[in-house]
N, C-alpha and C positions, 0 to 999 in steps of 0.2 A: 954283606952288603944285602943291601936292598931290591929282587926284582921289579920290573917295568909293569909285570902285570901282576904285581899283589898290591902297589900301589896305584894302580886302574882298579885292580880288585875293589879298594877296597873306598876309591872316592868315584865308585859307580856306586856304591851302597848308598855311602850321605848322600850323595844328587836323590836317588831314589827313596832312601829317609825322607828328606826336604817335598819332593811332588806329593807324598803321600801323606804327612802333613799338615795338607793344603785343607780348609775348613772347607766342608762341602754345604754349598749356600743353594737355597732352593726359592725363588719368588713365586709370589704369587700374585695378582691386579691383574687392574681390565683393560691399561696399556696410557688411563693419564696420573694412577694409583698405582702402587706397588709394597705390599709387607716385606722384605728379603731375611725369611727365618738360617741359621747356620746351626751346623750337627755339629758337638763340642765330641760327640763318640759314644754321647750318652743321651743329650736330649736335646730336641730341635729349641731354639728359645733366637725370637724375636729378635733381629738386631739394628734396623734399618728400615725409616715409611721411607718410599721416593713419590715425589710429584712432579709436575711441568714445572714447580718456581723450584722447587731444592730438593732434598733429605736433609734426614732427623738423625743420628745416630742412637740405638735406645739399646738396654741389655733389660731382655721382661723375664720374670721368673715363673707366664703363663699362664700359672696356675697359681690358686695361697687355698688351699686347705684347714679350717680352723675349727676343730674341734668346742663343745661347749667347756669342755675341762680346759683349753689351753692347748691342746694341743696342737701341733699343727706341721703342716709336709706342703712343699713347693716343687716343683716340676727335678729340683735335686735333690730331692729321696727316689724319685721314677728310673728306670732307663723306659724307651720309647720301644718301641717294636720295631722289626725290621721293616715292613711294607708300607708305608701311605696310600691312602684314597684321596686322589685329587679330580674336580671337579675340573672339565677345561669346555670355551667356548669357539673352539677354533681355532684361537689366535695365540693365549695364554689359562694358564691354570687361578681360576678364578676361586678356586675353593681345596680345603686340605683338613681331612680328618686322621689323627696321629692319638694312635691309642699306648697309655705309657702302661707299664706294669711295673708293683711292686721287684729287685733284682735277688731278696732274699723272701723270709717269712713275711703273709700280709703283716702287723701290724694290729691290736684288738681297737679292733671300731672303727679300721678305717677299710676305704672301699677299699678291693681286690683291682683296680683297674682305671687308670679316665680317659673318656676321650674327649681331644681335646680338636671345637669345628670350628 
């Protein structure tokens, strides 16, 4: 027989997992126009632009690096560092700086890191 306390514990863990899995969204803008960035556990991506007249869903690579020998990397190849730097006008965040680094060894010829402002 399953004890009620065990069932309650399992349900609580499932609910906490769902809450923890919710995406983290950060908005920058000026009140009339904003850009929403969503953290996917590895990188910040622009996922929506919003204006007073409507919104547009997007999926952005944020940056694309291509070398002359056709090697290329996007934000998917990097991981965002923990701290972002935001600039505020007192009412809303108007700019954001995110630094990306390689999760493992830096490939030959690749930049050590990428800063997106």
